C-alpha positions as CSV (number, residue, x, y, z in Angstrom):
1,M,61.7,46.9,-28.0
2,W,60.3,44.2,-25.8
3,K,61.8,40.7,-25.9
4,F,59.5,37.6,-25.7
5,P,60.6,34.1,-26.5
6,R,59.4,33.3,-30.0
7,T,58.3,29.7,-29.9
8,R,56.7,27.8,-32.7
9,Y,54.1,25.1,-32.5
10,A,53.4,22.6,-35.3
11,D,49.6,22.7,-34.6
12,C,49.1,26.5,-34.6
13,N,45.9,27.8,-36.0
14,G,47.4,30.0,-38.6
15,S,47.8,29.2,-42.3
16,E,51.2,28.5,-43.9
17,A,51.4,32.1,-45.1
18,S,50.6,33.5,-41.6
19,K,53.5,31.5,-40.1
20,E,56.0,33.7,-41.9
21,T,54.0,36.9,-41.5
22,E,55.5,39.6,-39.4
23,I,53.9,42.9,-38.4
24,A,55.3,45.9,-36.6
25,V,53.0,47.5,-34.0
26,N,53.6,50.7,-32.1
27,I,51.9,50.7,-28.7
28,G,52.0,54.1,-27.1
29,G,55.4,54.9,-28.6
30,V,56.9,51.5,-28.0
31,K,57.6,49.4,-31.1
32,R,57.2,45.6,-31.2
33,I,57.6,43.0,-33.9
34,L,54.9,40.2,-33.7
35,Y,54.7,37.0,-35.7
36,G,51.7,35.5,-37.4
37,D,52.1,32.0,-36.1
38,V,52.1,33.3,-32.5
39,L,49.1,35.6,-32.9
40,N,47.0,32.9,-34.6
41,R,47.0,30.8,-31.6
42,Y,44.0,32.9,-30.6
43,P,42.4,33.7,-34.0
44,E,39.4,35.5,-32.5
45,T,41.5,38.4,-31.2
46,R,42.2,41.7,-32.8
47,L,45.9,41.0,-33.3
48,A,45.2,37.7,-35.1
49,E,42.7,39.4,-37.4
50,L,45.3,42.2,-38.1
51,V,48.0,39.8,-39.1
52,N,45.7,37.8,-41.3
53,R,44.5,41.0,-43.1
54,S,47.9,42.6,-43.4
55,T,48.8,40.8,-46.6
56,N,45.7,41.2,-48.7
57,S,43.7,44.2,-47.4
58,T,43.6,47.8,-48.3
59,Q,44.8,50.6,-46.1
60,E,41.2,51.6,-45.2
61,D,40.5,48.1,-44.0
62,L,43.7,48.0,-41.9
63,S,43.0,51.4,-40.4
64,A,39.7,50.1,-39.1
65,L,41.7,47.7,-36.8
66,C,44.2,50.3,-35.5
67,D,44.4,54.0,-34.7
68,D,46.8,54.7,-37.6
69,Y,48.8,52.8,-40.3
70,D,52.0,53.8,-42.0
71,E,52.1,52.1,-45.4
72,L,55.7,52.9,-46.1
73,K,57.0,51.4,-42.8
74,R,54.1,48.9,-42.7
75,E,53.7,49.8,-39.0
76,F,50.5,49.8,-37.0
77,Y,49.9,52.5,-34.4
78,F,47.8,52.0,-31.3
79,D,47.0,54.7,-28.8
80,R,46.9,52.2,-25.9
81,D,48.7,51.6,-22.6
82,P,52.1,49.9,-23.4
83,E,52.4,48.4,-19.9
84,A,49.0,46.8,-20.2
85,F,50.0,45.5,-23.7
86,K,52.9,43.6,-22.2
87,C,50.4,41.7,-20.1
88,I,48.2,41.1,-23.2
89,L,51.1,39.5,-25.1
90,E,51.6,37.0,-22.3
91,L,48.4,35.3,-23.5
92,Y,50.0,34.4,-26.9
93,Y,53.2,33.2,-25.4
94,Y,52.2,31.6,-22.1
95,G,48.5,30.8,-22.5
96,E,47.2,33.1,-19.7
97,I,47.3,36.7,-18.6
98,R,48.6,38.1,-15.3
99,I,47.8,41.6,-14.4
100,K,51.0,43.3,-13.2
101,R,51.0,45.2,-9.9
102,G,50.2,48.9,-10.4
103,I,47.7,48.4,-13.3
104,C,44.1,49.1,-12.5
105,P,42.0,46.0,-13.1
106,I,39.1,48.0,-14.4
107,R,41.3,49.8,-17.0
108,F,42.9,46.5,-17.9
109,K,39.5,45.0,-18.5
110,R,38.9,47.7,-21.1
111,E,42.2,46.9,-22.7
112,M,41.2,43.3,-22.9
113,D,37.9,44.2,-24.5
114,Y,39.7,46.4,-27.1
115,W,42.1,43.5,-28.1
116,G,39.2,41.1,-28.2
117,I,40.3,38.9,-25.3
118,G,37.8,37.4,-22.9
119,K,38.0,37.4,-19.1
120,E,38.3,33.6,-19.1
121,H,42.0,34.0,-20.3
122,L,43.0,35.7,-17.0
123,N,44.9,34.0,-14.3
124,E,42.6,32.7,-11.6
125,R,43.9,35.1,-9.0
126,C,43.7,38.0,-11.3
127,K,40.2,37.0,-12.4
128,S,39.1,36.9,-8.7
129,N,40.8,40.3,-8.1
130,L,39.0,41.8,-11.2
131,N,35.6,40.4,-10.1
132,D,36.1,42.0,-6.6
133,R,37.0,45.3,-8.1
134,E,34.0,45.2,-10.4
135,T,31.8,44.4,-7.4
136,E,33.3,47.3,-5.4
137,L,32.8,49.6,-8.3
138,A,29.1,48.6,-8.7
139,K,28.6,49.3,-5.0
140,I,30.2,52.7,-5.4
141,V,27.9,53.4,-8.3
142,E,24.9,52.4,-6.3
143,R,26.0,54.4,-3.2
144,A,26.7,57.5,-5.4
145,K,23.4,57.2,-7.1
146,G,21.7,57.0,-3.7
147,I,23.5,60.2,-2.7
148,L,22.5,61.9,-5.9
149,D,18.9,60.8,-5.5
150,A,18.9,62.3,-2.0
151,L,20.3,65.6,-3.3
152,K,18.5,66.2,-6.5
153,E,15.0,67.5,-6.8
154,D,12.4,64.9,-7.9
155,V,10.8,65.8,-11.2
156,T,7.3,64.4,-10.9
157,V,4.1,64.8,-12.8
158,T,1.2,64.3,-10.5
159,R,0.5,65.4,-7.0
160,L,0.5,61.8,-5.8
161,Q,4.0,61.3,-7.2
162,R,5.2,64.5,-5.5
163,C,3.6,63.3,-2.2
164,Q,5.3,59.8,-2.5
165,A,8.7,61.4,-3.3
166,F,8.3,63.7,-0.3
167,L,7.4,60.8,2.1
168,R,10.2,58.6,0.7
169,K,12.8,61.2,1.6
170,L,11.2,61.8,4.9
171,M,11.1,58.1,5.9
172,E,14.0,56.5,4.1
173,K,16.7,59.3,3.9
174,P,17.5,60.8,7.3
175,K,20.2,63.1,5.8
176,S,17.9,64.7,3.3
177,S,16.4,67.3,5.7
178,L,16.0,68.3,9.4
179,A,12.5,66.7,9.5
180,A,13.8,63.4,8.3
181,R,16.5,63.5,11.0
182,V,13.9,64.2,13.6
183,I,11.8,61.2,12.4
184,S,14.9,59.0,12.4
185,V,15.7,59.9,16.0
186,L,12.1,59.4,17.1
187,S,12.1,56.0,15.5
188,I,15.2,55.0,17.3
189,A,13.7,56.3,20.6
190,F,10.5,54.4,20.1
191,I,12.4,51.2,19.4
192,L,14.5,51.5,22.5
193,L,11.4,52.5,24.6
194,S,9.3,49.6,23.4
195,S,12.2,47.2,24.1
196,V,12.6,48.6,27.6
197,V,8.8,48.5,28.2
198,M,8.7,44.8,27.1
199,C,11.3,43.9,29.7
200,V,9.9,46.1,32.5
201,S,6.4,44.7,32.0
202,T,7.6,41.3,33.2
203,I,8.6,42.6,36.7
204,P,6.0,41.3,39.2
205,E,6.3,44.4,41.4
206,L,5.2,46.6,38.5
207,Q,2.2,44.4,37.6
208,V,-1.3,44.8,38.9
209,Q,-3.9,42.3,40.0
210,D,-7.3,41.9,38.4
211,A,-10.6,41.0,40.2
212,A,-9.6,37.3,40.3
213,G,-6.2,38.1,41.9
214,N,-4.2,37.2,38.7
215,L,-1.3,39.4,37.7
216,M,-1.7,41.5,34.6
217,E,0.3,44.2,32.9
218,N,0.2,47.7,34.3
219,P,-2.2,50.0,32.4
220,I,0.5,52.7,32.1
221,I,2.8,50.2,30.4
222,D,0.0,49.1,28.1
223,C,-0.5,52.8,27.1
224,I,3.2,53.2,26.3
225,E,3.1,49.9,24.4
226,T,0.1,51.0,22.4
227,T,1.7,54.4,21.6
228,C,4.8,52.6,20.2
229,I,2.7,50.3,18.1
230,I,0.8,53.2,16.7
231,W,4.0,54.9,15.7
232,F,5.4,51.7,14.1
233,T,2.1,51.1,12.3
234,V,1.9,54.6,10.8
235,K,5.5,54.6,9.7
236,Y,5.1,51.1,8.1
237,I,2.0,52.2,6.2
238,L,3.6,55.4,5.0
239,R,6.8,53.6,3.9
240,F,4.6,51.1,2.0
241,F,2.6,53.9,0.4
242,C,5.7,55.7,-0.9
243,S,7.6,52.7,-2.0
244,S,8.1,52.4,-5.8
245,N,8.1,48.5,-5.7
246,K,5.4,47.2,-3.4
247,L,6.4,43.5,-3.8
248,R,10.1,44.1,-3.1
249,F,9.1,46.2,0.0
250,L,7.0,43.3,1.4
251,I,9.6,40.6,0.9
252,S,12.5,42.8,2.3
253,F,14.1,41.3,5.4
254,L,14.0,44.5,7.5
255,N,10.4,45.1,6.4
256,I,9.4,41.6,7.4
257,I,10.9,42.4,10.9
258,D,8.9,45.6,11.0
259,F,5.7,43.6,10.2
260,L,6.5,41.0,12.9
261,T,6.9,43.7,15.5
262,I,3.4,45.1,15.1
263,M,1.5,41.9,14.1
264,P,1.3,40.4,17.7
265,F,-0.5,43.5,19.0
266,Y,-3.3,43.3,16.4
267,I,-3.6,39.5,16.7
268,V,-4.2,39.8,20.4
269,L,-6.6,42.7,19.9
270,L,-8.7,40.9,17.2
271,L,-8.8,37.5,18.8
272,G,-9.5,39.0,22.2
273,S,-12.5,40.9,20.8
274,A,-13.8,37.7,19.1
275,M,-13.5,35.7,22.3
276,M,-15.3,38.4,24.3
277,G,-18.2,38.1,21.9
278,L,-18.4,34.3,21.9
279,G,-17.7,33.2,25.5
280,S,-17.6,34.4,29.0
281,V,-15.5,37.4,30.0
282,Q,-13.4,35.4,32.5
283,Q,-12.5,32.8,29.8
284,A,-11.8,35.5,27.3
285,V,-9.4,37.3,29.7
286,Q,-7.6,34.0,30.5
287,S,-7.2,33.1,26.8
288,L,-6.1,36.6,26.1
289,R,-3.4,36.3,28.7
290,V,-2.1,33.0,27.3
291,M,-2.0,34.5,23.8
292,R,0.0,37.5,25.0
293,I,2.5,35.3,26.6
294,S,2.9,33.1,23.5
295,L,3.2,36.1,21.2
296,R,5.6,38.0,23.4
297,V,8.5,36.2,21.9
298,M,7.6,37.8,18.5
299,R,8.0,41.2,20.1
300,L,11.7,40.5,20.5
301,A,12.1,41.3,16.8
302,R,12.0,44.9,17.7
303,V,15.6,44.8,18.6
304,F,16.5,44.0,15.0
305,K,14.7,47.2,13.9
306,L,17.8,49.1,15.1
307,A,19.7,47.5,12.2
308,R,17.8,49.9,9.9
309,H,19.4,52.9,11.7
310,S,22.8,51.5,12.6
311,S,25.5,51.0,10.0
312,G,27.5,49.0,12.6
313,L,24.8,46.3,12.9
314,Q,24.5,46.1,9.2
315,T,28.2,45.6,8.9
316,L,28.0,42.9,11.6
317,A,25.3,41.1,9.7
318,L,27.3,41.4,6.4
319,A,30.4,40.0,8.2
320,L,28.4,37.0,9.5
321,K,27.0,36.4,6.0
322,F,30.5,36.3,4.5
323,S,31.8,34.1,7.4
324,L,29.3,31.2,7.0
325,K,32.2,28.9,6.2
326,E,34.0,29.8,9.4
327,L,30.9,29.5,11.4
328,G,30.3,26.1,9.9
329,L,33.8,25.1,11.0
330,I,33.1,26.1,14.6
331,F,29.8,24.2,14.5
332,L,31.6,21.1,13.0
333,Y,34.4,21.2,15.5
334,M,32.1,21.7,18.5
335,S,29.7,18.9,17.3
336,V,32.5,16.4,17.0
337,G,33.9,17.4,20.4
338,I,30.6,17.3,22.1
339,F,29.8,13.8,20.8
340,L,33.3,12.5,21.7
341,F,33.6,13.9,25.2
342,S,30.1,13.2,26.2
343,A,30.5,9.6,25.3
344,L,33.9,9.4,27.1
345,G,32.4,11.2,30.1
346,Y,29.5,8.7,30.3
347,T,31.8,5.7,30.0
348,T,34.3,6.9,32.6
349,E,31.7,7.8,35.2
350,Q,29.8,4.5,35.2
351,S,31.9,3.2,38.1
352,Q,30.3,5.8,40.4
353,P,27.1,4.6,42.1
354,E,25.5,8.1,42.1
355,T,26.8,9.2,38.8
356,L,25.4,12.4,37.2
357,F,26.1,11.0,33.7
358,T,23.0,8.9,33.3
359,S,23.1,8.7,29.5
360,I,25.1,10.0,26.5
361,P,22.4,12.4,25.3
362,Q,22.1,13.7,28.9
363,S,25.9,14.2,28.9
364,F,25.6,16.5,25.8
365,W,24.7,19.4,28.1
366,W,27.9,18.8,30.2
367,A,30.0,18.6,27.0
368,I,28.5,21.9,25.7
369,S,29.1,23.8,28.9
370,S,32.6,22.4,29.3
371,M,33.8,23.0,25.7
372,S,32.4,26.5,25.7
373,T,34.3,27.0,29.0
374,V,31.1,28.0,30.8
375,G,30.9,25.2,33.3
376,Y,27.7,25.6,35.2
377,G,28.6,22.9,37.7
378,D,25.2,21.1,37.7
379,I,26.9,18.1,36.2
380,Y,30.5,17.3,36.9
381,P,32.8,14.2,36.8
382,Q,33.9,12.5,40.0
383,T,36.4,9.9,38.8
384,T,40.0,10.6,37.9
385,L,39.6,9.6,34.3
386,G,36.5,11.7,34.1
387,K,38.3,14.8,35.3
388,C,41.1,14.2,32.8
389,N,38.5,13.9,30.1
390,A,37.0,17.2,31.3
391,A,40.4,18.9,31.2
392,V,41.0,17.8,27.6
393,S,37.5,19.0,26.6
394,F,38.3,22.4,28.0
395,M,41.5,22.7,25.9
396,C,39.8,21.4,22.7
397,G,36.9,23.7,23.2
398,I,39.1,26.7,23.4
399,L,41.0,25.7,20.2
400,A,37.7,24.8,18.4
401,I,36.3,28.3,19.0
402,T,39.4,30.6,18.8
403,L,41.0,29.2,15.6
404,P,38.0,30.0,13.2
405,L,37.1,33.1,15.3
406,N,40.2,34.9,14.1
407,L,39.0,34.5,10.5
408,I,35.6,35.9,11.4
409,I,37.2,38.9,13.1
410,N,39.4,39.5,10.1
411,N,36.3,39.4,7.9
412,F,34.5,41.9,10.1
413,V,37.5,44.3,10.0
414,T,37.8,44.0,6.2
415,I,34.1,44.6,5.6
416,Y,34.0,47.5,8.0
417,N,37.0,49.2,6.3
418,K,35.5,48.5,2.9
419,Q,32.1,50.0,3.8
420,Y,33.9,53.1,5.1
421,E,36.0,53.3,1.9
422,L,32.9,52.9,-0.3
423,E,31.2,55.8,1.5
424,I,34.2,58.1,1.1
425,T,34.7,57.0,-2.5
426,A,31.1,57.6,-3.4
427,K,31.2,61.1,-2.0
428,H,34.5,61.7,-3.9
429,E,32.8,60.6,-7.1
430,I,30.0,63.1,-6.5
431,E,32.6,65.9,-6.1
432,L,34.3,64.8,-9.3
433,M,31.0,64.8,-11.2
434,A,30.3,68.3,-9.9
435,L,33.8,69.5,-11.1
436,H,33.2,67.9,-14.5
437,A,29.9,69.7,-14.8
438,E,31.5,73.0,-13.8
439,D,34.3,72.6,-16.3
440,E,31.8,71.7,-19.1
441,A,29.7,74.7,-18.3
442,Q,32.7,77.0,-18.3
443,E,33.9,75.6,-21.7
444,C,30.4,76.2,-23.1
445,Q,30.4,79.7,-21.9
446,E,33.7,80.4,-23.4
447,A,32.5,78.9,-26.7
448,G,29.4,81.2,-26.5
449,K,26.8,78.5,-26.1
450,M,24.7,77.2,-23.2
451,P,25.3,73.7,-21.9
452,S,22.4,71.3,-22.2
453,A,20.7,70.1,-19.0
454,A,21.3,66.5,-20.0
455,S,25.0,67.0,-20.5
456,V,25.4,68.7,-17.1
457,S,23.3,66.3,-15.0
458,N,23.7,63.0,-16.8
459,H,27.3,62.3,-16.2
460,S,27.9,58.6,-15.9
461,V,28.9,57.6,-12.4
462,W,30.4,54.5,-13.8
463,D,32.7,56.4,-16.2
464,S,33.7,58.7,-13.4
465,A,34.5,55.8,-11.1
466,G,36.5,54.1,-13.8
467,V,38.7,57.2,-14.2
468,T,39.7,57.2,-10.6
469,A,39.8,53.4,-10.1
């Protein structure tokens, strides 16, 4: 039997009768004597209700609160985990629950639900651990459902729905078929090609001159650019057509990037046509050239399209998202250092007649390049104190960047490993579900009846994950 210190409090919530009430519980074969005054410290729990009913309730009423009840021994039987129950009892004696090492947090949450104990009674560290495991399990469920959706045949009613389901697999799920893989590879190739063309088009040797002698883009590069835009446009329209939630599709971050990559081309095309109709040809060409230069920066968003096809870039973005606090520390340290050392650099260099530190705001550039250890050399101190100030700024810059940087690297490694584990676990859950379905089908065949389609296909991914958690 377990031994807990039996302490009594004068202000316990139980009645006078419950203070002297004792009940015997058998948890998974382990017997324990519990006292009414201790259990009534939390009257909303199952044990408190059990001890209050034990004196004036029938056997049927008591059996509803436990798995079995021996009236002769006055002993309550529970088919629960005895190790988890030890942690449950800590609430009544110590005021909080600590999940012992080796106990699955998800299983322990089910034990808490059974005994009528809320998650707010958990120790803060255990509560954080439980929330993390629930978040992980939800991600596993989502990943497993995604794999199942890619494998199962879509049961649709109309021809339009069948067409949308086919296009959705073709555009969004590269692993669903060979054609989907080919489209994914072509998309990556067009993204890389358009990025290379955007860079190559700025080389003066590859540009051509118009009738007025002005440089303009090579017609061949324009043709390649137009081909890439057509591919991006067709794919964007098809993905929008087959999406189940049009509003969510439009406000998605990656879809906004896709829209920004194709929008400059059509803006230049439409505005150029309008100017050709309103003014002279020469003015229209000149305005069109200015618009192309101003909208060229929006074409840089094509690089971010690779994030849709690269799990590594997605992991990097997720790591940066979870490292906002560390990034804020770097920004804070650098900001304080830049302000401090630029002011000191300006002050120490005022004795020089031809000083390069003409003002404190102008010295910010020197402080930024010095603390980041770049040191362009366009601005440099000439006095001894100024050089000492520069040396200290080098040291502080290294510390300001490297100290939080280790935390960011650890976050990236943790998230990368977690993403890999989620993928493996999701596939493992799919295999377990398939084994459950095969076992059920075999049992039904031995029993001489056919398994229902719902029982074979509608296994809960969450329950399966909870078994293996």
